N, C-alpha and C positions, 0 to 999 in steps of 0.2 A: 645672403644675409649674414651679418656678423653680430654676434651676441657677446656681451660681457656679463658674466654671472658673478655677483659679489656675495660671498658667504663667509661668515666667521668660522663655521664648522666644516672642515674638509680634512681628509687624511693628510698627515698622520694622526689627527685627532680622531677619537672613536666615540661611540655612543649613538643613540637614536637620531640625534639631530643631523648627523652626517649624511644619512642615506638619501634623503630627497635631493639635495643639491648634487651629490655624487652621481645619482642615477640620471638626473637631468643632463649633466655634463657628459655622461657616458653614452646616452641614447641620441641626443640632439645632432651630433655631427653626421650620423648615418642618415638623418632626415634632411641633409643638405644645408644645415645651419652651422657656419663656422663658429666654434665656441671657444671663448677665452674665459678663464676662471681667475678671479682675484681672491686670494685667501691669505691668512696670516702665515708668516714663516713658522711661528710657534705660538698658538693661541693660549699656551699655558693652561690648557683645559684639564679637567679632572681625569679624563680617559685618553689613552693612546692606543692605537691599533695599527701597528706597523705592517700588518699583513693585508690591510685593505689596498687593493690595487687602484692606482690612479687611472683615469680615463686615457686610453691610448691615442685617441684622435682629437683631443682638446689641448689647447695651450694653457698651462697652469702658471700663473704669475703669483709672486709673493710680495707682501708688504710687511715690513717689520712690525711685530705686535708690540704696542706700547700700552700697558695696562696691567691690572692685578692678576695674579694667578688664581685659577678656579679653586674655591674652597667650599666646604660644607660647614658653614659657620654655626648652624644650630647644633650639629653634632659635636663641634669643638667646645661649645659652651655647656653641653648637657652634663648635669650632675655637679657642676662647679658652683662655687659660692664665694662671697667675700671678695678679697683682693684678687684672687685668681680669676674670678668671673669678670671683675671690673677690667682687668688687664686684657682679657680676651675680647671683651666688648670694645675697648678702646682701639684695639688693633684692627677692627673692622669699620671704624667710623669713616675713614677716608673713602672706602669703596661705596659706603651707603650714601655719601654725599654726591656721588657722580650721577648726573642726570642726562638722559632718561634712564641709563643703566650703567653698570660698572665697566662695560666694554666700549663706551663712547670714546675713550682716549685712542683707540686704534684708528679712528678717523684722521688723526693728525698725520699719519703716514699713508693711510688707505686712500684718502680723497685725492691728494696730488698724484698718487700712483694710478688710480683709476682714470683720472682725466688724461694723464700721459698715454695710457694704453688706448683709450678711446680715440685720441687724436692720431696716434701712430698707426693704429690698425683700421681706422675708418669704421668704428663701431656704429651700428645702426640702432641697437637696443641695448640698454643696460637693465639687468634684472637683479634686484636685491632681494634676498630671502631672509626673513626673520623668524624666530628670535636670533639675536637681540634686536630690539626695535631701532637702536641707534644706527644699524647698518643702512637704513633707508635714507639717512642724511647723505650718504655717499651717492645714492642714486639721484637725489635732488641736485647735488653739486655737479655731477656729470651732465645731467640734462641742461642745467643753467650754463655750463661752460662750453659745451660742444653742440647742443641742439639735438643730441640723441634722444630717442624715445625712452621712456622709463616705465618699467613694469615692477610693481611691488608684490612679492610673493609672501603671503602670510601663512606660516605653518601653525601659528597660535594667534589667539586674539591679541590685538595691540593694547586693549584697554580693560579686558575682563578675564584675565587668565585664571583657569579653574584652580590652580594650585597656589596662587598667591593668598596670603592671609590678610585680606582686605581690612580686617578689623584693627590692624596695627597702624599707628600714625605714620611711621616711616614708609610703609607700603602704600598708604593712601597718597603720600607725596609723590612716590614713584608713579602711581597710576595717573596723577594729574599731569606729570611730565609726559607720560605715554599718550595722553589725550592730545598733547601738542604735536607729537610725532604723527599720530593718526590724522590730525588736521592737515599736516604737511602732505601726507600721502594722498589724502582724498582731494586736495586742491591742486597738486602738481603732477601726480602720476598719470600716465596716459592709459594705464590699465592696472587693475588689481586682480591678482589670482589668490584664491583662498583654498586651504587644504580641507575645509569642511563647510557645509552650508551655513552653519551657525556663524562662522567667521565672515562669510560673504554677506549674510543678512546684516550683521553688525556694520560692515563697511558701507553697505547701501544706505543704512540709516544715517550715515554722516554726509550724505549727498555728494558723492564723488563726481569729479568732472569726467572721468573715464569709465570704461566698462568694468564690471565686476563679474568674475567667472569662478566657479568652483572647479578646481582640478584636484581631486582627492589623491592621496597616496595610493600606491598600487601594490599588487602582489608580485614578488620576484620569485616565481616558481623555479626558475633555473638555478637560483642560489642554493636550493636544496638537492640538486642533482648529486647522486652518489651517496646520499644519506638515507639509510634504510631503518625502518622501525622493526625492532625485535622485542617480542613480549618478554617481560621480566617476571620474577616471582614476587616482586614488590609492586604495589600500586603507586607509580611515580607521577607526581604532579610538579610541573615546572612553571615558575614565574620568572620572566626576565625583565630587568629594568630597575631603576632606583626608586626609593621612597623619599618623597619630599612634599612639602606643603600639606595638603589635605588628603593625599593618597595614604590609605590606612590598611595595613594587613590584619589588624586586631580582630575585626569581626570574623574573618576567615579562620584565624588561629583559634578563636573561641569555638567556632563551629567544628573544627577538626578535633579539639579536645572533647567536645560534647558527643561527637560521633561514636567514640569508643573503638574506632578502627585502629588496628595495631600494625598491619602489614602495609604501611603507607610510608613513602619517602617524599617529602615536599622539598623541592630545591628552589631557594630564592637566589637568583643569579644577579648580582649587582649590589649596590649599597643597601645596607639595612641599618636603620637608626638605632642608637644605643637603647633608647626607651622601648622600642619594639622588641629588641633582643631580650631585654629583661622581662617583658610581658610574656614572651614565648617560653622563656625558662621557667617562669612562675606557673605556667600551665602544665609543666612537666612534659613538654614536647621535644626536648633536646634529642631524644632518640629517633624522632620522626621528621625532624626538620634539619636540612643542610643549608648553611649560609655560605654561598660561594661568592667571592669577590668578583669585581668586574673581569670579564674575559673577552678576548677578541671576538668579533662577530661570527666568524666561522665556527668557533667553539660554542657560541650561543645557539646557533642554528642546529648544531649536532645535539645539544641537550634538549632542544625543543622537539626534534624528530624522535629522540629516544625517550619519549614520555607517553604515559597513558592519557593524561589530561593536561591541557595548558590552562593556566590561571590568569585571567584578565581582571584587573582592578581599576575601576574608574570611579572617583567619588562623586556624590551628589553636588557637593561644594555650593550649596545654596542655589541650585539650579544651573550652575555654570557647567557642570559635568555632562549635561544632557547633549550638548552639541559636540562633545569631544569625539573625534574619529581619527585617532592617532595612527602613525605608521605601524605601531605594534599590533593593531587589530588586523591589518593586512598581512603582516608577517606571520601571525598565528594562523590565519586562513591558509597561507601558502605552505605552512608546515604540515597541513593535512592530518592533524590530530584533533580529537574532540576538545572543545573549549568550554570551561566553566567561567562564565562571564558574570562577575560581581559588579554590575554596572547599573546606571539608571534604566529601569525597564522601559521608559518612554523616550529614551535617548537614541542618538544616531547609531552608536555601536550596537545596541540591542536590535535595532531594525535591520541592520546589515546581517548580523548573525542569524536572525530569524529568517530573513529572505533566502539566505544561502544554506540554511539548515546545518550550520557548522557549530552551533553552541547552545548551551543551556544558560538562561539568563535568570539571575536572582538579584534583588535590590541590595545595594551596598550595606545597609544597616539591618538586614533580615538574617540574623544569626541562625534562627531555626530553619529558615529556607535554605541557607547555605549548607547546613548540616544534612538536611534531607537530600539535597542534590548530591552531596558527597557520597552518602550512603547508597543512593540509587546508581550512581556512576560506578562505584566500587562493586556493587552486585552485578552489573552488566559485565564488568571486566572479569570478575570471578567466574561467571558463567560462559565466558568466551563470546559475549555478544557486543562488546564495546569496540566501535570503530567509527571513524569519521566518514560520513557519507561522501562519496566522490562528487566533486564539483562538475557540473555540466560544462561542455566546451563553450557554451554561450557565456556562462559565468566566468570561466577562466579567461576568455578573451576580454570580457567587460572589465574585469578587475586587474588585468595585467598592467605592470608598470609601463610597458612599451605603448599600450593604448593611451595611457594618461599622458605620456610625453608627446605623442602625436597631437593630442589636444593642445598642448602648450605650443608646439611648433606651428599649428594653424593660427593660434592667437598672435604669435610673434610676427608671422608673415602678414597678417591683417594690418599691422601697424606700419609696415614699410611704405 
């Protein structure tokens, strides 16, 4: 079987969105599936990780990226007013008008390249993985031009992303366009793969012609090999990942200030919004909070393992956050450190952490509850009682990335 995997995020791009397609491309060849990857030559993404190894047994093809460079527009506009703000807003109008998303212009080079690869290599299945949603237009084009089967992999919801501010008119326009992509996927794709049950349920509600299967992200236990935990004289809490949309560190920061704990070092690794930085400073937490810019994944894993507690933040987002089961959850579990999960208590992440016994769950807006959890975890650490309970072999096998990719391989073979 020959597979063409199309992804916007692939090394040398960095960040969380890279890992799922990268791991697919790394594991599938060993399962007897000849794997070709189509990715941009330079996606102009916010993050770069030159240390990420490319898969050694997959063929990686590149199509020239035609599109805007990644930006954090809200941060660029924060604190500005008058003419300065107007100029900043004007500079982003073009990308806001791109439908269904700002990366759709890559299709101008990616579609002909994907069709060429499919014909030259005799591709049996094309798998497109989103976000961005516009990448699925490539899958539809390859299917129409070559007759290859098409699988759409959804890492996020196509129509109800938890971090989009749906109350804004521009975002509602984007979501209407996303519904068009979702309709295309459900009418044309031979199968849909979802990274979480909530995404799969949403897809089923659109009455797709093909099967819908949940293949969650997995734990890459081997990625932490050689990284050892050593106790520190500071109570170290680490959060990795960027803040955008409705993801909010402020309830946690308020709880930290209210806790009165002094021998604490909280490391936020990744982007931190200017407004959140001001909030943190106003609480007098500058001596207890370290803001670390984006780092390569290997360094991120080192910081996770070298922590007493890992901080997971998932917003309620009007109910949208309940279905979120991001790759970060599995990465934290693989780090084998206790997790303080500030997440919807009735959501998918909370259930997994409860079932595996790897985390303490507190509601995102429960400042007093977060404070109490912090104080309790700190007391356990102070008394030498804080440690992550080891995962059973059954759970390790069940959650491993290799097991998840085997599920994908079985699905791909079923389409041949």
